[in-house]
C-alpha positions as CSV (number, residue, x, y, z in Angstrom):
1,M,116.0,20.4,82.0
2,K,115.3,24.0,81.5
3,L,113.3,26.3,84.5
4,K,111.7,29.0,83.4
5,G,111.7,30.8,86.7
6,A,115.7,31.0,86.8
7,K,115.9,33.3,84.1
8,S,113.0,35.5,85.1
9,V,114.0,38.6,86.8
10,H,112.7,38.4,90.3
11,Y,112.2,41.7,92.3
12,D,111.5,41.7,95.9
13,S,110.4,44.9,96.7
14,G,108.7,44.3,99.7
15,P,105.2,45.5,101.6
16,N,103.3,48.3,99.2
17,M,104.0,51.8,100.7
18,T,101.3,54.1,99.1
19,P,98.5,53.2,101.7
20,L,101.2,54.1,104.5
21,V,101.9,57.3,102.6
22,D,98.2,57.9,102.2
23,V,97.2,58.2,105.9
24,V,100.3,59.9,106.9
25,M,100.0,62.6,104.2
26,V,95.9,62.8,105.8
27,I,97.0,63.3,109.2
28,L,99.3,66.2,108.4
29,I,96.7,67.6,106.3
30,F,94.2,67.2,110.1
31,L,96.9,68.2,112.2
32,M,97.8,71.1,109.8
33,L,93.8,72.4,109.9
34,A,93.4,72.0,112.9
35,G,96.0,73.3,115.0
36,S,97.6,76.8,115.4
37,F,101.2,77.3,115.2
38,A,101.1,80.2,117.4
39,G,98.2,82.6,119.0
40,A,96.0,85.1,117.1
41,E,97.3,89.1,118.6
42,H,94.4,91.1,118.8
43,Y,96.6,94.4,119.3
44,L,100.4,95.0,119.3
45,V,102.5,94.6,122.5
46,S,103.5,97.8,124.1
47,N,105.5,99.0,127.1
48,L,104.2,102.6,127.2
49,P,100.7,103.6,128.7
50,F,99.4,106.2,127.6
51,R,97.7,107.4,131.3
52,K,99.6,105.9,134.9
53,N,96.7,103.4,135.0
54,G,97.6,102.2,131.1
55,G,98.1,98.8,130.5
56,G,102.4,98.6,130.1
57,D,104.4,97.8,132.3
58,A,107.0,100.8,132.8
59,T,107.5,102.3,136.4
60,P,105.0,104.7,136.8
61,S,108.5,107.2,137.2
62,A,108.8,106.8,133.6
63,V,105.7,107.6,132.8
64,P,104.4,111.0,132.2
65,D,102.5,113.4,134.1
66,D,101.0,115.6,131.2
67,P,98.4,113.8,128.8
68,P,98.7,113.1,125.7
69,L,98.2,115.1,122.7
70,T,95.6,113.9,120.7
71,I,94.7,114.6,117.1
72,N,91.4,113.3,115.8
73,V,91.2,112.5,112.0
74,D,87.9,112.5,110.5
75,N,86.4,112.4,106.9
76,N,86.1,116.4,105.4
77,A,82.3,116.2,104.3
78,T,83.0,119.2,102.1
79,H,85.8,117.7,99.7
80,D,87.6,114.1,99.5
81,G,90.0,114.1,102.0
82,Y,90.4,114.7,105.9
83,I,89.9,117.0,108.4
84,A,92.8,116.7,111.3
85,R,91.5,118.6,114.7
86,V,93.8,119.2,117.9
87,D,93.3,121.6,120.4
88,Q,91.8,124.7,118.9
89,Y,93.5,124.1,115.5
90,A,92.1,122.3,112.0
91,A,94.1,121.2,109.2
92,T,92.8,120.0,105.9
93,D,95.7,119.1,104.3
94,E,99.4,117.9,105.9
95,E,101.3,120.7,105.0
96,Q,98.4,122.8,107.3
97,L,98.6,120.3,110.1
98,A,102.6,120.8,110.1
99,A,102.3,124.2,111.2
100,D,99.5,123.7,113.7
101,L,101.5,121.1,114.6
102,A,104.8,123.3,115.1
103,S,102.7,126.3,116.6
104,L,101.9,123.6,119.5
105,R,105.3,122.4,119.8
106,D,106.6,126.1,120.2
107,K,104.2,126.7,122.7
108,M,104.4,123.7,124.7
109,A,108.6,124.4,124.5
110,A,107.8,128.0,126.1
111,I,106.6,126.2,129.4
112,G,109.1,123.1,129.0
113,Q,108.2,120.5,127.6
114,T,109.7,119.1,124.8
115,P,108.8,117.3,121.8
116,D,110.6,114.2,122.6
117,K,108.5,113.9,126.0
118,V,105.4,114.8,124.1
119,Q,103.0,111.2,124.2
120,V,100.9,112.0,120.6
121,V,98.2,109.9,120.2
122,I,96.6,109.6,116.5
123,S,92.7,108.9,116.6
124,P,91.2,108.2,113.5
125,G,87.3,108.0,112.9
126,H,85.2,105.4,111.5
127,G,85.5,105.1,107.9
128,V,89.0,107.2,107.8
129,K,91.4,105.7,104.7
130,Y,94.6,104.6,105.7
131,K,96.3,107.2,103.5
132,Y,94.9,110.2,105.6
133,V,96.0,108.5,109.0
134,T,99.4,108.4,106.9
135,E,100.2,111.7,106.6
136,V,99.4,112.9,109.7
137,F,101.8,110.7,110.7
138,E,104.4,111.9,108.6
139,A,103.1,115.7,109.9
140,A,103.7,114.7,113.0
141,Q,106.9,113.4,112.2
142,S,108.3,116.2,110.3
143,V,107.6,118.6,113.6
144,N,110.0,116.1,115.4
145,F,107.1,114.6,117.7
146,K,109.3,111.6,118.7
147,K,106.3,109.1,120.5
148,I,103.6,109.0,118.2
149,G,100.6,106.3,118.6
150,F,97.3,105.5,117.4
151,S,94.1,104.7,119.1
152,T,91.2,103.2,118.3
153,G,88.7,106.1,116.8
154,H,86.8,108.8,118.9
Protein backbone atom coordinates (compact mmCIF):
# COMPACT_ATOMS: atom_id res chain seq x y z
CA MET A 1 0.00 0.00 0.00
CA LYS A 2 1.41 3.29 -1.10
CA LEU A 3 0.69 6.59 0.59
CA LYS A 4 0.97 9.65 -1.57
CA GLY A 5 1.10 12.14 1.29
CA ALA A 6 4.04 10.47 2.99
CA LYS A 7 6.48 11.27 0.20
CA SER A 8 5.33 14.84 -0.55
CA VAL A 9 7.07 17.62 1.26
CA HIS A 10 4.82 19.23 3.81
CA TYR A 11 5.60 22.73 5.09
CA ASP A 12 3.82 24.13 8.09
CA SER A 13 4.60 27.84 7.82
CA GLY A 14 2.05 29.06 10.34
CA PRO A 15 -0.35 31.99 9.85
CA ASN A 16 0.07 34.43 7.00
CA MET A 17 1.98 37.46 8.38
CA THR A 18 1.57 39.76 5.34
CA PRO A 19 -1.67 41.45 6.55
CA LEU A 20 -0.13 42.05 9.99
CA VAL A 21 2.97 43.71 8.50
CA ASP A 22 0.79 45.86 6.24
CA VAL A 23 -1.30 47.12 9.17
CA VAL A 24 1.79 47.88 11.29
CA MET A 25 3.37 49.83 8.43
CA VAL A 26 0.18 51.90 7.94
CA ILE A 27 0.10 52.73 11.67
CA LEU A 28 3.80 53.63 11.65
CA ILE A 29 3.41 55.95 8.66
CA PHE A 30 0.36 57.59 10.24
CA LEU A 31 2.25 58.26 13.49
CA MET A 32 5.24 59.67 11.62
CA LEU A 33 3.03 62.08 9.69
CA ALA A 34 0.79 63.08 12.59
CA GLY A 35 3.39 63.41 15.34
CA SER A 36 6.27 65.78 15.82
CA PHE A 37 9.62 64.71 17.16
CA ALA A 38 10.74 68.15 18.32
CA GLY A 39 9.04 71.48 18.76
CA ALA A 40 9.60 74.12 16.12
CA GLU A 41 11.90 76.92 17.23
CA HIS A 42 11.22 80.11 15.36
CA TYR A 43 14.01 82.06 17.06
CA LEU A 44 17.52 81.23 18.17
CA VAL A 45 17.83 81.00 21.93
CA SER A 46 20.18 83.60 23.35
CA ASN A 47 21.23 84.36 26.90
CA LEU A 48 22.48 87.84 26.04
CA PRO A 49 19.74 90.50 25.95
CA PHE A 50 20.27 93.72 24.02
CA ARG A 51 18.66 95.87 26.72
CA LYS A 52 18.16 95.56 30.43
CA ASN A 53 14.52 94.66 29.84
CA GLY A 54 15.52 92.08 27.18
CA GLY A 55 14.46 88.47 27.05
CA GLY A 56 17.67 86.72 28.16
CA ASP A 57 18.17 85.25 31.59
CA ALA A 58 21.38 87.18 32.28
CA THR A 59 21.73 88.89 35.62
CA PRO A 60 21.16 92.67 35.51
CA SER A 61 24.80 93.32 36.49
CA ALA A 62 26.00 91.42 33.40
CA VAL A 63 23.90 93.53 31.02
CA PRO A 64 25.80 96.53 29.64
CA ASP A 65 24.35 100.00 30.20
CA ASP A 66 25.41 101.29 26.79
CA PRO A 67 23.03 101.01 23.84
CA PRO A 68 24.13 98.70 21.04
CA LEU A 69 25.92 99.92 17.93
CA THR A 70 23.30 99.35 15.22
CA ILE A 71 24.26 98.87 11.57
CA ASN A 72 21.27 99.33 9.24
CA VAL A 73 21.72 97.52 5.92
CA ASP A 74 19.53 98.47 2.94
CA ASN A 75 19.54 97.76 -0.78
CA ASN A 76 21.38 100.42 -2.75
CA ALA A 77 19.03 102.22 -5.15
CA THR A 78 21.78 103.50 -7.47
CA HIS A 79 23.54 100.20 -8.22
CA ASP A 80 23.48 96.52 -7.32
CA GLY A 81 24.74 96.25 -3.77
CA TYR A 82 23.98 97.53 -0.32
CA ILE A 83 24.36 100.63 1.78
CA ALA A 84 25.25 100.20 5.44
CA ARG A 85 24.51 103.09 7.80
CA VAL A 86 25.99 103.35 11.25
CA ASP A 87 25.83 106.64 13.16
CA GLN A 88 26.81 109.38 10.68
CA TYR A 89 28.65 106.97 8.34
CA ALA A 90 27.31 105.33 5.18
CA ALA A 91 29.30 102.64 3.35
CA THR A 92 28.65 100.72 0.14
CA ASP A 93 31.38 98.08 0.36
CA GLU A 94 33.13 95.96 2.97
CA GLU A 95 36.42 97.91 3.00
CA GLN A 96 34.71 101.28 3.44
CA LEU A 97 32.50 99.89 6.19
CA ALA A 98 35.50 98.33 7.96
CA ALA A 99 37.27 101.71 7.87
CA ASP A 100 34.18 103.47 9.26
CA LEU A 101 33.80 100.84 12.00
CA ALA A 102 37.50 101.16 12.86
CA SER A 103 37.00 104.92 13.25
CA LEU A 104 34.01 104.32 15.54
CA ARG A 105 35.98 101.70 17.49
CA ASP A 106 38.79 104.22 18.07
CA LYS A 107 36.31 106.88 19.22
CA MET A 108 34.74 104.38 21.63
CA ALA A 109 38.17 103.34 22.92
CA ALA A 110 38.93 107.01 23.63
CA ILE A 111 35.96 107.15 26.02
CA GLY A 112 36.79 103.79 27.64
CA GLN A 113 34.65 101.31 25.70
CA THR A 114 36.68 98.35 24.50
CA PRO A 115 35.58 96.51 21.30
CA ASP A 116 34.96 93.26 23.19
CA LYS A 117 32.32 95.00 25.34
CA VAL A 118 30.43 96.75 22.51
CA GLN A 119 27.32 95.03 21.20
CA VAL A 120 26.98 95.35 17.43
CA VAL A 121 23.51 94.75 16.02
CA ILE A 122 23.16 94.20 12.27
CA SER A 123 19.67 95.17 11.13
CA PRO A 124 18.98 94.24 7.50
CA GLY A 125 16.09 95.90 5.68
CA HIS A 126 13.44 94.10 3.68
CA GLY A 127 14.83 92.24 0.68
CA VAL A 128 18.53 92.61 1.51
CA LYS A 129 20.52 89.64 0.18
CA TYR A 130 22.26 87.35 2.64
CA LYS A 131 25.64 87.89 0.97
CA TYR A 132 25.44 91.59 1.85
CA VAL A 133 24.55 90.81 5.47
CA THR A 134 27.52 88.43 5.54
CA GLU A 135 29.84 91.15 4.22
CA VAL A 136 28.67 93.53 6.95
CA PHE A 137 29.20 90.79 9.55
CA GLU A 138 32.74 90.12 8.27
CA ALA A 139 33.53 93.85 8.29
CA ALA A 140 32.45 94.06 11.95
CA GLN A 141 34.57 91.00 12.79
CA SER A 142 37.58 92.43 10.97
CA VAL A 143 37.75 95.40 13.38
CA ASN A 144 37.66 93.09 16.43
CA PHE A 145 34.07 93.49 17.58
CA LYS A 146 33.26 90.30 19.49
CA LYS A 147 29.55 90.62 20.27
CA ILE A 148 27.76 90.73 16.95
CA GLY A 149 24.05 89.97 16.68
CA PHE A 150 21.21 90.35 14.24
CA SER A 151 17.79 91.90 14.49
CA THR A 152 14.78 91.67 12.25
CA GLY A 153 14.40 94.55 9.78
CA HIS A 154 14.39 98.18 10.80
